[in-house]
N, C-alpha and C positions, 0 to 999 in steps of 0.2 A: 500569516506564516510565522512560525516560531523559530528562534535562533537555535543553532546547535548547542550553544552553551546552556540556554534555558532548558532545552530538551534533556541534556545530560543531568542537569541539576534536578529536574523533575523526576527522572529515573532513579537517581540516587535517593531522593527524598522518599519516593514510593517504596523502594526496597528497604530503606532504613525504618520506615513506619511499619512495614510488614514484619520485619525481623524483630523490631522493638516490641511489637504487640505480643509476639510469642514469648519473648523474654519476661514480660510482665506476668504472664500466666504461671510461670515457674518461680514464684516468689521464694526467696531463699530462707532456709532455716540453717542453724549452725552446722549440723552434720552434713547437709547438702552443699554447704559452702567449702567443705574440705576437699581438696584436690589430691588425687593420687600422685600427680607430678610433684607436689610439694611435700608429701609424706615420704615418698620413696628415698630421697636423699638422707633422711633421718634413720633409715632402716639399719645400716651397719652399726651405728652407735647404740641404737635400741636393742639390737640383737645381742651385743656385748653385755648390756645391762641385764638382760634376761638370763644370762648364764646357761645357755642351751646345752643339752647333752649332744653326743655325736649324731644320733638319729634325728633329733630336732633340728640341729644345725644343717644337716644335709637337706632335709625337707625345706627349711627356710631358704637356703641358697637356690634350690630348684625353683621354688615359687617366685623368689625375687628375680631370678633370671628370666622366667617366662613373663613376668609382669613388665620388666624393662623392655623386652622384645615387643610386647604388645604396644607399649607406649611409643616406641620408635616407629612401628608400623602406623599407628594412629596419627602421629605427627606428620608423617609423609603423606598419608591419605588426606589430611586436612590441608596441607600445603597445596596438593593438587586441586582440591575443591576451591580453595581461595583463588588459585590462578584461573580456574574455570569461571568463577563468578566475576573476577576482574575483567576477563576477556568478554564475558557475556554483557557486562555493563557498557562495553564499547560498541556493541552491535547496534546498527541503525534501528532495528526493530526489536526492542527489548521485550522478551516474554518472561515476566516474573514467575509464572507457574513453573517454567523449566528450571529457573535458578533455584526456586524454593524446593523443587523435587530433590535436588542434590542435598539440600540442608536436611530435609526430612529423612533421606536415606542415611546421612551421617548421624543424625540423632538416634535412629533405630539401631545402627551398628554400634554406636557408643553405649547405648543402654544395654545391649547384649554383652558387650565387652565388660562393662561394669559388673554385671551379674556374674560373669565368668571369673573375674578377678576376685570378687568377694568369696566365691566358692573356693578358689585356690587358697586364699588367706584364712578362711574358716577351717580348712584342713590343717593348716599350721596351728591355729588356735586349739583345735581338737587334740593336737599332740602335746600341748603344754600342760604342766601341772597347775594346781589351783593357785599357788602363789604367783606363777608367771601370768596366768589369766588376769589376776587382780592388777598386776603391773600394766598389762595391756589396757585394761579398763581405765586405769588412772591416766595412762598416756593419751587415750582418746578423749577423756574428759578435759585434760589440759589443752589439747589441740582445739577442742570446741570452745573453750574459754578464750583462747587466743583469737579465734575467728570472731567470736562475739565482741571482743574488745576492739578488734580491727574494724568492725562494722559501725562503731560509734564514731560520728563525725568528729573531725579533729578539734573543733571548737568545744565539743562536749567531753573530750578526753581528759584523762587525769594529768595531763601535762607531759606525758612521756613522748619522746621523739618518735616520729613515724618513719618506718623503714621504707624501702623502695617499692614494696608490694602492698603497702598499707598496714603492715604489721608493726607492732611496737619493737623498737630496737632493744637489744639487751636480753631478751628472752631466748631461751634455748630453742632453736628450730622454729621461730615464729613463722606463721604461714600467710598472713594477710588474707583478707576475705575473698576467697576464690572457690570455684565449685568442683566437687568430685562426683557426687552421686546422681546428678540429674541427667547425665548422658547427653546434654545439649551440645550442639555444634557451634562453637564460637566463630565469629566472622568479622573481619575488618573490612569496611567498605572504603575503597580508595577515593581520595578527593583529588579530582583532576581539575 
């Protein structure tokens, strides 16, 4: 007969193993490590740097508003998923397939949302002139460099202090190595 504590630990370990194995399959590259949630706060400053005309500015504001709404809805959905997984882990008979079905659904929804958001922002990019597009390309290259820099373990870094999300302090809008394009559903497994 197994103890309830051992049973809970075994459940958590099983779930962590299954979730971890899916994370290994999506090995990160810098562009995939950029998260929309980290880029969006930089949008107002970057919009000012681009010196948008009235039509471009209107389009930017519309797309930025739709993007922020989508992120709010995603956050609420993921919080509900997290609560459901937490509750499922407390069940006497844990069915990992049921828990993982919710994660699969979240991954599919996130992937579709990422594609939609890219289309919205590509419409903004299409409205830019050549000089503004070059500025966008330079901005993305800079963010990728920050993500790559943040991916270097602290002992191998160039000595710059590390910020709270793993990014170097002092850089404008540093992002820390986190993910944007892979559409995966992040999950925290509670430790009871």
